[in-house]
N, C-alpha and C positions, 0 to 999 in steps of 0.2 A: 504494499500500500505505499502510496507516494504521501509525501508531506502535505501537497494542496487535498488530498481525499481525506486524510486525517483531519484538517482544519476545517473541512468544508462539513464534514460529519459533526465537528464539536460546535459548528457555527449554526447548523441546522437543528441539532439537539436542544442548544441554549435557546433557540427560536420557538422550539416546540416548550420549553418549560414555560418562557415568558407568555405564549398564547394559553398554555394550562391555566397559570397563575391568573392571567387577566379574565379568563372564563370563571373561575371560582370568585374573583372580586366583583364580576358583574352580577353573578348569579346571587352571591349574599347580598348585595346591596339590593337587589329586587326583593329580595326576601325579606331585608329589614323593613322595606317599605309597607310591608303587609300585615305586621303584627307590633303589638305594644307589649307582648308578653316579655318581661325581663330576662327569664332564662334563655328565651329564643333568641332576643337580641344580642344578648352576650356571647351565647354560642356562635351565632353568625359573624358577629364582629370579630371575635376569636378567630374562626376560621378564615376569615378575610385576612388577618393579621398574620397567620401562619401561612398562607398563600403568598402574600408579600414577601416574607423571610425565607420561604423556602422553595419558591418557585419564581416569582416576579422578579425580585433582584438577582439572585444569580442567573436568570435568563438573559436579563437585560445586560448584566456586565459580561457574561459568556458570549452574547451575540456580538457585543461591541469589541471586546477583545480578540475573538477569533475572527470576526469579518475584518478588523483592520488588519490582522496579520495575513488574512487570505488576500487582501488587496495588494500587499508587499509581495505575495507570491505570485501575482498576476501581471497583466499589462495593465491594470485600470490605473488610473490618475487620480489621487487623492481631490483634486481640482472638478473631477466631472461633477457635472449639476445634479444628478442621481445619488451621487455618493454624499455630498454635501447636504443634501436634502434630507438624507436618510439620518446624518449625524445630528442635524437641528433638530428633525422630529424626535429621535431618541432621547436627546438631553432634554426636550421640553417633557416629554411624558416621565423621564427618571425624575426631574425635579418635582413634578407635580405628585406623582406616587410617594418618592421617599420623605418628601419634606411637608407635604399637605396632607395627602390621603392616609398614608400611613399613621403618623401621628393622631390624626383624627380616629382612626379604628382603634388604637391604642386607648384614647380617651374613653370611646364609646364602650370597650371592654371593661375599663375599671370602673366606670359608673355602673355597668349593668351587675358586675360582682359586688359592689357596695351595696346596690338595692336587693339583689338577691340574698346577701348577708344578713339585709334587716328585714328579711321577710316579705319584700313587696314583688307582688305577683305581676302587676301591670302597671305601666307607667307611660303616660302620654309624653312627659317632661324627655324620658329617655328616648322614645320613638322620634320626638321631636328633634332630638339631637342627632340621632343617628342618621336621619335623613334632611338633615339640613338642605335646604336647595342650593346653595353655593357649593357644598360637598357633592351634591348629587350631579350637579353640571360639570364640575371639574372630573368627577368619575368618569361621566360620558364622554368628555373630552379626550381624557387619557384614553379611553378606548378607542375612540376614533383615530387618534394620533398612532396608536399601536398599529391598528388596521393600514393607516398609511404608510407607515414605517414599513410593515411587511410587504406591502404592494409595491413600494419603492424598490425594497431588495429583490423582491422576485422579479420585476418586470424590467428593471433597470431602464427607464424611460430615456430615451435618448442616446443611450449606449451603443 
């Protein structure tokens, strides 16, 4: 197996992790929008945090590291429009996920655990916190950006 084939496999595996993690994040966000049960909200928020920690972040980092290495192994130029677009989309999605959505999910998880510990079964306040419109919009934006990133990487428009 050549270096190129190994890097391509690792790059695609990382992209698969990224897709899986984002799928879990979207599914848990939808689930949180449909309940005010504190245990369920806590479980879904915790699952989202774990998807971020074990799939989204490793997938994003792997995709960028192995993708960058792949560019060095090929005839592609780092200045190509599709490649610059991919890096910009990746950076935006990573910042939104790691520095806004991730901390929000951890706060919801902690709040839910405190409410469950106090014996609270239903909480409209927790539901409102978990489904803040700004966080919902950022979550949708991140999903769209990741789809656009994957499209640019797969199609390489203009290449």
